[in-house]
Structures are given as structure tokens and as C-alpha cells.
C-alpha positions in Angstrom: -44.7 3.0 0.2 -46.6 2.8 -3.0 -46.9 -0.4 -5.1 -45.0 1.4 -7.9 -41.9 2.1 -5.9 -38.9 0.0 -7.0 -37.3 -2.2 -4.3 -33.8 -1.2 -3.2 -31.0 -2.5 -5.4 -29.4 -5.7 -4.2 -26.4 -7.7 -5.2 -22.7 -7.2 -5.4 -22.9 -4.0 -7.5 -25.4 -2.2 -5.3 -24.2 0.5 -3.0 -24.1 -0.5 0.7 -24.8 1.6 3.8 -21.0 1.9 4.1 -20.4 3.6 0.8 -22.3 5.3 -2.1 -19.9 3.7 -4.6 -21.2 1.1 -7.0 -18.5 -1.5 -7.7 -16.7 -2.1 -10.0 -15.9 1.6 -10.6 -13.0 3.8 -11.7 -11.5 5.4 -8.6 -8.7 7.9 -8.2 -6.2 7.7 -5.4 -3.8 10.6 -4.7 -0.6 10.2 -2.6 1.9 12.9 -1.8 5.5 12.7 -0.6 8.9 14.3 -0.9 10.1 14.8 -4.4 13.5 13.1 -3.7 11.8 9.7 -3.3 10.9 7.6 -6.3 7.3 8.2 -5.3 5.5 7.2 -8.5 7.1 3.7 -8.5 6.5 3.3 -4.8 2.8 4.2 -5.0 2.2 2.0 -8.0 4.1 -1.0 -6.3 2.1 -0.7 -3.1 -1.3 -0.3 -4.8 -0.6 -3.2 -7.2 -0.4 -5.6 -4.2 -4.2 -5.2 -4.0 -5.0 -5.4 -7.7 -5.4 -8.2 -10.2 -2.2 -9.0 -12.1 -3.7 -7.7 -15.3 -5.4 -4.6 -13.8 -4.7 -1.4 -15.7 -3.6 1.6 -13.7 -3.5 5.1 -15.0 -0.7 7.1 -13.3 -0.3 10.9 -13.3 2.5 12.7 -11.3 3.0 16.3 -10.6 5.7 18.3 -8.8 4.8 21.1 -6.4 5.6 24.6 -7.5 8.7 24.7 -5.3 9.8 21.2 -6.4 9.9 19.9 -2.8 6.8 17.6 -3.1 5.4 15.2 -5.7 1.8 14.1 -6.0 0.9 10.8 -7.7 -2.6 10.1 -8.8 -3.6 6.5 -9.6 -6.9 5.7 -11.2 -7.8 2.1 -10.8 -10.9 -0.1 -11.3 -12.0 -0.7 -7.7 -14.0 -3.8 -6.9 -14.9 -3.3 -3.3 -14.7 -1.0 -0.3 -12.4 -3.6 1.4 -10.0 -3.3 -1.5 -9.9 0.5 -1.4 -9.4 0.4 2.4 -6.5 -2.0 2.0 -4.8 0.2 -0.5 -5.2 3.3 1.7 -3.9 1.4 4.7 -0.8 0.3 2.7 -0.1 3.7 1.3 -0.6 5.6 4.6 1.6 3.2 6.5 4.7 3.9 4.3 7.1 6.5 5.8 7.8 8.1 2.3 4.1 9.0 1.9 3.0 12.2 3.7 -0.7 11.9 2.9 -3.3 10.0 0.8 -6.7 11.2 -0.4 
């Protein structure tokens, strides 16, 4: 290693070995479920359990071509990998949500 090489970034905002994300960051989460459920409200409610009370959440919903499914995309400001993992666990555990990416 040369003397001119910068040392690796450290601190709470530096990416870790577990993730390449630098926190805080804007992060989209997409959930899909049956169109007959009030999926948008459900996804927002479940995700908000893991966000600050004043956190802004951008929400976009879209129905499938046949109208059988709805996808909901939330864009949040994520503060840690643990927070994202908790949101994913909460969403995937609910029976009305078919999948989350």
C-alpha cells in the first residue's frame, strides 16, 4: 500500500462488509399483493413501525394489467441495515403480501 492511499472510510455513514449502502440513504421497497386488499395502507402502516414519527414516505401504487395484483413502492430514508431488515421481515410475514423486493 502506498503512502498516498486513503484509509478506508470509518464511522456510522461508511459502508460495512454487510452492505454497500451508505446510510442514511433514500431506499425503495416494493411489495406486491392481491388487489382486493387495501395494500397501500397496509404496507405504509407496517413500514412506519420502523421509521421515525416525522419520516417522510413517498408512496406509489400500480395495478397489474389484469387488475388482480397491486404493487406498492415506498421510498424511505433508511438509517441502517438493521432497520431495512426489520421492515422486510415485517412485510414478508404478513399474509396479504405475496412478495417484497
